[in-house]
C-alpha positions as CSV (number, residue, x, y, z in Angstrom):
1,X,-32.9,14.3,18.9
2,X,-31.5,12.1,16.1
3,X,-29.5,15.0,14.8
4,X,-28.1,15.8,18.3
5,X,-27.0,12.2,18.8
6,X,-25.4,12.2,15.4
7,X,-23.5,15.5,16.2
8,X,-22.5,14.0,19.6
9,X,-21.2,10.8,18.0
10,X,-19.3,12.8,15.3
11,X,-17.6,14.8,18.0
12,X,-16.7,11.6,19.9
13,X,-15.3,10.1,16.6
14,X,-13.2,13.2,16.0
15,X,-11.9,13.1,19.5
16,X,-11.0,9.5,19.2
17,X,-9.2,10.0,15.9
18,X,-7.3,13.0,17.2
19,X,-6.3,11.0,20.3
20,X,-5.2,8.0,18.3
21,X,-3.4,10.1,15.7
22,X,-1.4,11.9,18.5
23,X,-0.5,8.5,20.0
24,X,0.3,7.1,16.5
25,X,2.4,10.0,15.4
26,X,4.8,9.7,18.3
27,X,4.9,5.8,18.0
28,X,5.4,6.0,14.2
29,X,8.3,8.4,14.1
30,X,10.4,6.9,11.5
31,X,13.5,8.1,9.6
32,X,12.0,7.2,6.2
33,X,10.6,9.9,4.0
34,X,6.8,10.4,3.6
35,X,5.4,8.7,0.6
36,X,3.5,10.7,-2.0
37,X,-0.2,9.6,-2.5
38,X,0.6,7.9,-5.8
39,X,3.5,6.0,-4.2
40,X,1.2,4.9,-1.3
41,X,-1.5,3.9,-3.8
42,X,1.0,1.7,-5.7
43,X,2.2,0.1,-2.4
44,X,-1.4,-0.7,-1.4
45,X,-1.8,-2.7,-4.6
46,X,1.4,-4.7,-4.1
47,X,0.8,-5.2,-0.4
48,X,-2.7,-6.6,-0.9
49,X,-3.0,-9.8,1.1
50,X,-2.7,-13.1,-0.9
51,X,-4.7,-15.1,1.6
52,X,-6.7,-18.1,0.1
53,X,-9.7,-19.8,1.6
54,X,-7.7,-22.5,3.2
55,X,-5.4,-20.1,5.1
56,X,-8.3,-17.8,6.0
57,X,-10.2,-20.8,7.4
58,X,-7.1,-21.7,9.5
59,X,-7.0,-18.2,10.9
60,X,-10.6,-18.2,11.8
61,X,-10.3,-21.5,13.7
62,X,-7.0,-20.7,15.5
63,X,-7.7,-17.1,16.6
64,X,-11.4,-16.8,16.9
65,X,-12.5,-20.5,17.4
66,X,-14.9,-20.1,14.3
67,X,-15.4,-23.1,12.0
68,X,-17.2,-22.2,8.8
69,X,-20.1,-24.5,8.0
70,X,-19.7,-23.9,4.3
71,X,-17.1,-22.5,1.9
72,X,-16.1,-19.0,2.6
73,X,-17.2,-16.4,0.0
74,X,-14.6,-13.9,-0.9
75,X,-16.1,-10.4,-1.1
76,X,-15.1,-7.7,-3.5
77,X,-12.4,-5.4,-2.1
78,X,-9.9,-2.9,-3.5
79,X,-6.9,-3.5,-1.4
80,X,-7.9,-5.8,1.5
81,X,-9.2,-9.4,1.4
82,X,-12.6,-10.0,2.9
83,X,-14.4,-13.3,3.3
84,X,-18.0,-13.9,4.3
85,X,-18.0,-16.6,7.0
86,X,-21.1,-18.6,7.9
87,X,-21.1,-20.9,11.0
88,X,-23.1,-24.1,11.5
89,X,-25.5,-22.1,13.6
90,X,-26.1,-19.7,10.7
91,X,-24.2,-16.7,12.3
92,X,-22.4,-14.7,9.7
93,X,-19.2,-12.7,10.0
94,X,-16.6,-10.9,7.8
95,X,-13.0,-12.0,8.0
96,X,-11.0,-8.9,7.1
97,X,-7.3,-9.0,6.2
98,X,-6.0,-5.4,5.9
99,X,-3.5,-4.4,3.3
100,X,0.2,-4.0,4.2
101,X,0.0,-0.1,4.2
102,X,-2.8,0.0,6.8
103,X,-1.2,-2.8,8.8
104,X,2.3,-1.4,9.0
105,X,3.7,-0.6,12.5
106,X,2.6,2.8,13.6
107,X,-0.8,2.5,12.1
108,X,-2.2,0.2,14.9
109,X,-3.8,3.2,16.5
110,X,-5.8,4.1,13.4
111,X,-7.2,0.5,13.2
112,X,-8.0,0.7,16.9
113,X,-9.8,4.0,16.4
114,X,-11.8,2.3,13.7
115,X,-12.8,-0.4,16.2
116,X,-13.7,2.3,18.8
117,X,-15.8,4.1,16.2
118,X,-17.7,1.0,15.2
119,X,-18.5,0.3,18.9
120,X,-19.6,3.8,19.6
121,X,-21.8,3.9,16.5
122,X,-23.4,0.7,17.6
123,X,-23.9,1.9,21.2
124,X,-25.5,5.0,19.8
125,X,-28.1,2.9,17.9
126,X,-26.5,2.7,14.4
127,X,-26.4,-0.8,13.0
128,X,-22.9,-1.5,11.9
129,X,-20.2,-4.2,12.0
130,X,-18.2,-4.4,15.2
131,X,-15.0,-6.4,15.9
132,X,-15.3,-9.9,17.4
133,X,-12.5,-10.4,20.1
134,X,-10.0,-13.1,19.5
135,X,-10.5,-16.2,21.7
136,X,-7.0,-16.2,23.3
137,X,-6.2,-12.6,23.9
138,X,-9.6,-10.9,23.7
139,X,-8.1,-8.3,21.3
140,X,-9.9,-6.9,18.3
141,X,-7.4,-8.0,15.9
142,X,-4.1,-9.9,15.3
143,X,-1.1,-8.9,13.4
144,X,0.5,-11.7,11.4
145,X,3.1,-12.2,8.8
146,X,1.0,-13.3,5.8
147,X,1.5,-13.6,2.1
148,X,1.0,-10.5,-0.1
149,X,0.7,-10.0,-3.8
150,X,4.3,-8.6,-3.8
151,X,5.5,-12.0,-2.8
152,X,6.8,-13.1,0.6
153,X,5.2,-12.3,3.9
154,X,4.3,-9.0,5.3
155,X,2.7,-7.9,8.7
156,X,-1.1,-7.8,8.2
157,X,-3.8,-6.9,10.5
158,X,-6.6,-9.5,10.6
159,X,-9.9,-9.1,12.3
160,X,-13.4,-10.6,12.3
161,X,-16.4,-8.3,12.3
162,X,-20.0,-9.0,12.9
163,X,-22.1,-9.3,9.7
164,X,-24.8,-6.7,8.9
165,X,-27.4,-8.1,6.5
166,X,-28.0,-6.1,3.3
167,X,-26.5,-5.6,-0.1
168,X,-22.8,-5.0,-0.5
169,X,-21.7,-2.0,-2.5
170,X,-20.5,-4.4,-5.4
171,X,-24.1,-5.8,-5.5
172,X,-25.6,-2.4,-5.6
173,X,-23.3,-1.1,-8.4
174,X,-22.0,2.4,-9.1
175,X,-25.4,3.9,-10.1
176,X,-26.8,3.2,-6.6
177,X,-29.7,1.1,-7.8
């Protein structure tokens, strides 16, 4: 029964991604040339968010109505910025600020598909983070001009996810222990 459920979820995920890609490809038609993987990788590094704890706290309060009870803890991340948020009631969240490549116009559908996948996994019994809707618009994320490592401001997707207790990959290490 579990294998059938996983196959069913995998099929639903593939369908969601296919549907979102089709919508994204028509919305993202752009005259610019396609980047090579190495060019995109370099761009990911320069468009990494440069959002400090003060700005992150401001975003949490303004868009989600969340006020951290203690200092945010920045989590390890390759090209995004993630903070562990703990509220006065002890509820924990992840504030995720996506890099500029994932956040560029035309990729909204991919990020929305990620949200759909998380919700479907959770509905199917898999414990995973899910998006927390914003307080004003009830959307999964906001797109804001925020500072990046390249300098200046770029359009970045920001969302809050529920926290799942456990060890982070950086805590586990590369040997899986």
